N, C-alpha and C positions, 0 to 999 in steps of 0.2 A: 191345578188351577190355570186357564187360559193366560197367554204372555200379551197382553194388550199391544205391547212394542213389537210383536213379530211382524214382520213383512213376509207375507206368503204368496206364492203365484198365483197363477188363474185357474186353479181347480180345486175348490172347495168339494167336500166329499158328495154333496148333492149335485154337481154337475158332472163327476166322474161316475155316478151312478147313472144318470140320463143320457150320458154320451159314451160311456165307455163298458163299465161293466156291469151295467144291471138290468140289462135285456134279457137275462136267462142263461143257464148253462151250456147252451148251444149255440147261441149267437152272441154272446158277451165277447167283447175285446180285451185284449190284455193290455195293462197300461204300460208306459214306457217308466223308464229309472227314474226320471224326474217326477212323472207322476204320482209313482210310488212313494218315493220320498216325501213330496209334500204331503201326500197321504196321512202318512206316518208321523210327521211333525206335527200336524193338526191333532192327530189322536192324542199323542203325549201331551199336549198342551191343554187338554180339555176342551177344545174349541167347538168340535161338531155338535150339532143338536143331538142327543142322545138317541132318537128316533131314526135318525139318517146313520149315524154310527152304527146301530144293530144292523140296517139294511146292508150297509157298504160291507160289513162282516160276514153276512149272509152270501151276498153276492160274491164275495171272494171265495167262500166256501163251496158254492154252485160251481162256479168257472175252473177251481184250482188255480192258484196262484203259480205263477211261471219261476224258476231260479232267478231269473232277473229282478222281478218283482221282490222276492224274498230276500234276497242280496241287499237290496236298497233297504228294506225294513231293519235286516242286521246292521247296517253301515248307521242309519238314524238313531236305532237303539243305543248302539256305542257310542255315537258322537254324545247323545244330549241325554241318556240314562245311565249306564253302564260305568260304575268306578272301578278300574281295574287296579290290582294289587298284585303284581308279580313276584313270586317268591323267587330265591336266588336258583332253586332247582327248576328244572323244567318238568313239571309234572304231565301226566296223562289226565286231559280233561274229560269228566264222565257227564255228560248231560241228558240223564234220565228226562222221560216225560213228568213234568212237575207235579201232573194231577194224581200221580201215586198208583199205588197197587190196593186191591181191596180182598184177593184169594190167597196168593202164594207169598211165601218169605221173601223179604228183601236180602240179598246176598251181596250187595254193595259195599257195606261196609266193612264186612268180614274180607270179601276179596281184596277190597282196597289196602286193607291193613296187611293181609298176607303178602300182596304185592310189594307193600312198601317193605316190609321185612326182608324181600328178597332184593332189596335195591332199586324198586321201581316207584318214584313219588306218584301218587295219584290226588287229585282234586275229584271233590263232588260238589255239587251245589243244587239247591232247591228252594222252595217257598214252603209256606203252611198252609196246607188245606186249600189247593189253588183249584179252581173251577177247571173243568167242569165237574171231575169227578170228586174232589176233596178228599181223596182219599192219603193211606200213609205214603210218606216220601222218606228221602235222607233223615231231614230233620227229626222226625219221629221216633226212628230206631235209635238215633245218637242220644235223644232226650232220655228215651228208655234205658241207655246205658250210662247215664249220668255225665253225658259230655255236653260242654258249653258248644252251644250252636247261635247264640244270638251276638255275632261277633261282627266287628266292622272290619272292611276288606283286609287293612294292613295286619288285624290280628290273624285273619285267615291264612295271609300269605307267610305269617310267623308259623303258625302251626303247621304248614306244610314243612318248612325247613327245619323245625325242631323233632316233628314225629315222623314225616314222611308221607302222611296223609292229611289233608286239609278240608274244611267244609266252609262254603261260602254261603250266607244267608242272604235271599233274593231281596229282601225290604231293605237290607244294608247296601248292597251292590247295584241293585237295579230298582231305585225307588219309582222311577217312570212306571216301569210294567207293573209293579206292586200296587201303584194307583190307580190301576184300571182294575183291580179286582171285582168292585161291586157291577162294573159294566159287564164284564166277563161272566160272572155269576149269574145275573139277569138274561144273559144270552141264552142258557140252557144248552148248548151245543160249543163245540171246540171251535176255535176261531185259530189263523195265521198266528195270533201271538203265543198260542201252544207250542207251535213250531220253533218260532224265531226265539223263545226264552232260552230253549235248549243249548242255542247257539252263543250264549252271551259270554262264555269263556273268560270269566273274571280274573283270572291269573294268567291271563296272557300265555297260555300254553300252544306248544305246536303241534301236540299229538290229540286227536280229540276221538273217544269212543262213544258210540251210539247205538240207538236200537231202530228197527222199523219193523213194518209188518209184512211190506212185499219188496221184494227188489227194486221195482222203480222208483219206490219213495228214497231208498238209500242213494240212487242215483241222482235225483233230485236234490238231495240234500249235500252232496259232493260239488254238484253244480252251483246250490246256492253259496257254498264256501268259497268257490271259485270266483262267484259274482260280487262277493261282499269285498270291496277295497280293504275295510277296517279288519279281515280276519287274520290272524296269524298262523292259522293251522296249515301245516304242511304234510300232515298225513293222517288219515281217517279209517278207521275198522269200525263197520256197523254190521250188527247181527240180529237175528230175529230174535227178538226178548219177549218173554214173556208178561203179557200184560203191556205190551209195549214197552217195557221197562228195560234196564241194561244188563238185565239177569237172562242168562242165555237159556233159550228153550229147549227141554229135553226132545231126543229123538233127531231126526234129521233136521240140521239147522244150516241155513245158507248165512254164509258170512261175504261180506263186501269189502274189498280192500283197496285201499287209493292212496299214492299214485301205483301205477303199475310199474314194475322195474322193466328196463330195456330201452334200447336206442329207438325203437320206433313209437315209443308210449307218448303221449301228450298229456295236457293237465287234467282232461276229464276222462282219462281212462281207468276203467275201474276192473279190477279183477274180483270173480265171484267163484266161490266154491263152496261145497257143503262138506259139514262135520258131521258125522254120527257120534253123538255124545256118549252112547254106550262104548264105544271104542276109547274113549278116553277116562273110562271109570265111572261118568255118570249115567248108570243104565237104570234111569226110573222113567216115571210118566209126570206130567204136569201135575196130575191129581196126587202122586207122593208129596209134593212139596208144596201142597196147599196147608194153611194153618188157618186159625180161628180167630187170633187178635194179630194183626199184620204186624204193627209195630212192636208189641210186648214180646210175641213168640220170635219175632227175626232178632231182637234184641237177646235173649235167651239161646238161640241157636248161636249166634254171633260168640258169644262168650264161650259156650260149650266147645264150638269147635276149633276154637283157637287155643284153647287149653288143652285140647285131647281128650276132653270126656265125652265127647260125641264124634263117632264114626258112621261110616253107611252113607246113606242118600244125601242128607244136608252137606256133610263134610266134604263128599264129592263135588256136589254142586258148588261149593264154595272154592275149592281147589280149581277147577276149571274155570271158572271165571277170574279168578287171580291169574290164572295162565293168560288168558286173553288179553287183560291188561298189561302183563309183561311182554307179550307180543307184540301188543300194539306200539309200544314205545320201542320196539326192536332190541330189547333188552334179552330178548331169547330168540334163536336161529328159527323156532318151531313152536307151535303149540305144545307139541310134546315136551321140548325142553323147559318153556315156560311151567308146565304141570309138575315136571320132576322138582323145579326149584320152589315151588308153591308149597308142596308136599314135605319139602325138606325143612322148610321155614315153620311149619306148623309142628312137624316132628321133636325140632330142637328146641322149641320155646320162643322163638324170636318172634313170632306173630303175636302171642300172648304178651308179651312185652311191650309192643306197639300198642294193644289196647291199653296197658296200664299208662302208657305215656300220653295217649291221647286222653283220659281221663283225668291226668295232673296237670295237662297244659291250662 
C-alpha cells in the first residue's frame, strides 16, 4: 500500500523516465544514488502508476543498472523491507536466482547439509514460484523432503544454530519485495528486482556465495555489495551456475573470488580462476544432471546421496558444491581440501544425520 504520509524527493518515476533513464539503451543517463533510492522507495510503497512502473523497469533493463544504482536499491530494500534475524553462527549466505530451475537437479540443499556436517553453517533463501520463470527453487525441494519452510525469520535463525543449515522464506523476511509479485509477473521479463533480492542476506552473513552467467556480471555484483552501505558481506565467491542457480556448471567453470589477498589489493579487486570440474570428480555434462521433476527428483537425489545409497554423477556434484561452500567461508584452504571434507562427512553418516535434524526441526 502507498504510504500517504511519505515525503518523497523531486523524482517521481515518470520524471526519471523523461529526463534520465527513458531515452533508450544508448542515450539514457544513469541515476544518482539519491534518485535510485527515491525510485525504489516509491516502488516499495506502490506509489507509481503501474504503466509507469513497467516502463521504468524496462528502461533500467535496457540501459543496465550501475553498481551505484543497484547498491542504492539494496540499501532501500534492507531499510524498508528486509527483516534480519542473525543466528549465533556466521553462515555462508547462498542467494540463488529466486525464479528457479526447470531442467537440472537442485543440489544446494544437499550441498548445504554436507557443508554443515563438515562444520560450515549455510543459509539459503528463496520465494515461491517467483517471476519470471516461476520454477523450482530451494523451498520446493525442502517441501518435498518434508522440511518446514514457511518460517518467521527468527525460526530460520534458530534452524541455522540447531542444524547448521537454515532456510529463510521471502514472504516472511522480505515482504516488500514479495508484495511486488503481481507487478513482476505482468512484466514478462526479469527486472532489477531479480538481482537485488538475491542480496537480501536475511542472516546478516559476512560471506556470500552466488552465481553468474558471465564474469563482468560477477564483478558488477561485487561492486554492488561495495556500494551498498547496508551490506555486511566481507567475502564473496561467485561461479558460473547451472541455469543461473548456485549449482556449479560442469566442465570448465569460471570462479570469481573477492577480496583479493595481498598488500596491493583494494576493495574492488577480484580474483578469477577456472576450475575443470572433471578434475574434482565431477566428470559429467549438464545433460547428465537433468531431471524430469526438478523438485521431486532433487529431493530424492538429496536423500540418496546423503545416506550413501547413491554414488556417481549426482554424488560428485553434491560433494563439489559442498566444497565450494566450505572454501567460501575459508573453512578449507583449497577446494580440494573442501572436497575431502565433504566426502568424509557423507561417508561417515554425518551428512545424513543433518538431514534428519532438519526434518525434525
